[in-house]
C-alpha positions as CSV (number, residue, x, y, z in Angstrom):
1,M,0.0,0.0,0.0
2,L,3.0,2.4,0.4
3,Q,3.0,2.9,-3.4
4,D,-0.3,4.8,-2.9
5,F,1.6,7.5,-1.0
6,R,4.4,9.9,-1.8
7,L,6.9,11.1,0.9
8,A,8.6,14.5,0.5
9,E,10.8,16.7,2.5
10,V,9.3,20.1,2.6
11,H,11.7,23.0,2.6
12,E,9.1,25.8,2.0
13,L,5.4,26.1,2.7
14,T,3.0,27.8,0.3
15,D,-0.3,29.4,1.1
16,D,-2.1,26.3,-0.3
17,M,-0.1,24.1,1.9
18,Y,-1.0,26.0,5.0
19,G,-4.7,25.1,4.4
20,S,-4.3,21.5,3.7
21,L,-1.8,21.0,6.6
22,A,-4.1,22.7,8.8
23,R,-6.8,20.3,8.0
24,L,-4.6,17.4,8.6
25,L,-3.7,18.8,12.0
26,I,-7.4,19.5,12.8
27,D,-8.4,16.0,11.9
28,V,-5.5,14.3,13.8
29,V,-6.2,16.4,17.0
30,G,-10.0,15.8,16.6
31,D,-9.2,12.1,16.6
32,G,-7.5,12.4,20.0
33,A,-3.8,12.8,19.1
34,S,-1.9,14.5,21.9
35,I,0.4,16.8,19.9
36,G,0.0,20.0,21.7
37,F,-3.4,21.0,20.8
38,L,-7.0,20.4,22.0
39,P,-10.1,20.0,20.0
40,P,-11.9,21.8,18.6
41,L,-8.9,23.3,16.8
42,R,-9.8,26.2,14.8
43,E,-8.5,26.3,11.2
44,E,-6.9,29.8,11.8
45,E,-5.0,28.4,14.8
46,A,-3.9,25.3,12.8
47,A,-2.7,27.4,9.7
48,G,-1.0,29.8,12.2
49,Y,0.9,26.7,13.7
50,W,2.3,25.6,10.3
51,K,3.3,29.2,9.4
52,G,5.8,29.1,12.1
53,V,7.1,25.4,11.8
54,L,10.0,25.8,9.3
55,S,13.3,27.2,10.5
56,P,17.1,26.4,9.9
57,D,16.9,23.9,13.0
58,V,13.6,22.1,11.8
59,K,13.2,19.6,9.0
60,L,9.8,18.6,7.9
61,W,8.5,15.6,5.9
62,V,4.9,15.3,4.6
63,V,3.3,12.1,3.2
64,Y,0.8,12.7,0.4
65,R,-2.1,10.7,-0.9
66,G,-2.5,12.3,-4.4
67,E,-2.1,16.1,-3.5
68,E,-3.5,15.9,-0.1
69,P,-1.2,15.6,3.0
70,V,-2.0,12.6,5.2
71,G,0.9,12.5,7.4
72,S,3.9,14.4,8.6
73,V,7.0,14.4,11.1
74,Q,9.5,17.0,12.2
75,L,13.1,16.6,13.2
76,H,14.2,19.5,15.5
77,L,18.0,19.8,15.4
78,C,19.6,20.9,18.6
79,M,21.8,23.9,17.7
80,K,23.6,24.4,21.1
81,D,27.4,23.8,21.0
82,N,27.1,21.0,23.5
83,G,24.0,19.4,21.7
84,K,24.9,19.3,18.0
85,H,24.9,15.4,18.2
86,R,21.3,15.3,19.0
87,A,17.8,15.9,17.6
88,E,14.1,15.6,18.6
89,I,11.5,13.8,16.7
90,A,8.2,16.0,17.0
91,K,4.7,16.1,15.7
92,L,4.4,12.7,14.2
93,M,0.9,12.5,12.8
94,V,-1.0,10.3,10.3
95,H,-4.6,11.1,9.2
96,P,-7.0,8.6,10.8
97,T,-8.1,7.5,7.2
98,A,-4.5,6.7,6.2
99,R,-3.5,4.8,9.2
100,R,-2.4,1.0,9.2
101,N,-0.5,1.7,6.0
102,G,3.1,1.8,7.6
103,L,3.2,5.7,7.1
104,A,4.2,6.5,10.7
105,K,7.1,4.0,10.4
106,R,8.1,5.4,7.0
107,L,8.1,8.9,8.4
108,M,10.2,7.9,11.2
109,L,12.8,6.1,9.3
110,E,13.1,9.2,7.0
111,A,13.7,11.3,10.0
112,E,16.3,8.8,11.3
113,T,18.1,8.7,8.0
114,A,18.2,12.6,7.9
115,A,19.5,12.7,11.4
116,R,22.3,10.3,10.7
117,E,23.2,12.2,7.5
118,D,23.3,15.4,9.6
119,G,25.8,13.7,12.0
120,R,23.2,13.4,14.8
121,S,23.6,10.2,17.0
122,L,21.0,10.6,19.5
123,L,17.2,11.1,19.0
124,V,14.7,11.8,21.8
125,L,10.9,12.1,21.6
126,D,7.9,11.9,24.0
127,T,4.5,10.6,23.6
128,R,1.3,10.2,25.7
129,E,1.4,7.2,28.2
130,G,-0.9,4.5,26.7
131,D,-1.1,5.8,23.1
132,P,-0.5,3.2,20.3
133,S,2.6,5.3,19.2
134,N,4.4,3.7,22.2
135,L,4.4,0.5,20.5
136,L,5.7,2.0,17.2
137,Y,8.7,3.7,18.9
138,Q,9.5,0.5,20.9
139,S,9.4,-1.6,17.6
140,L,11.9,0.9,16.1
141,G,14.3,0.5,18.9
142,Y,13.6,3.5,21.0
143,V,14.3,3.1,24.6
144,E,12.1,4.5,27.6
145,A,14.0,7.0,29.6
146,G,11.3,7.8,32.0
147,R,7.8,9.1,32.6
148,I,6.3,12.2,33.8
149,P,2.9,12.0,35.4
150,R,0.2,14.6,34.6
151,F,2.1,16.1,31.8
152,A,-0.5,17.0,29.3
153,R,-4.3,17.6,29.4
154,S,-6.5,15.5,27.1
155,A,-9.8,16.7,25.4
156,N,-11.8,15.0,28.2
157,G,-9.9,17.2,30.8
158,Q,-7.9,14.2,32.2
159,M,-4.2,14.9,32.9
160,D,-2.1,12.2,31.1
161,G,1.5,11.1,31.7
162,T,4.1,11.2,29.0
163,V,6.9,8.7,28.2
164,I,10.2,9.9,27.1
165,Y,12.2,7.8,24.6
166,Y,15.7,8.0,23.2
167,K,17.5,6.1,20.4
168,E,21.3,6.1,19.7
169,L,22.1,6.2,16.1
170,A,25.1,4.9,14.2
171,T,26.1,7.9,12.1
172,V,27.4,7.7,8.4
């Protein structure tokens, strides 16, 4: 099924892309994803988020089905002198209608490859305790570093813990 999708690194976002990425974010958050937003997410807020994403220390990949984005991931490069060996995986999302096609894994592997090519040997990420994403990260070799209770509020008002993971990479 992966042949039905196209993965691309995005270096510049256009006005058209803000709207389609905003819809992706709205749908993922509306489906319960814990990626920093709560539903109902307004289109203006979602588009505003995407307008601030790209910078010299952030790499972005988007998966498309046809011309419509159905997934994305970010790699945040640490630019501090003592941290240029590490990066953070952020905002991994796959549209509910595109899940179970290997897209999250494909996005993660793409981000890991880019991190290696950039000389990064350590990746970190966090995810909500109990989410299916924990299984994905563990299957890709991420190691649990710890948990923080009551880290983020969910749409139902519940305070959920987060799990922090890391993965050491062999660099090229």
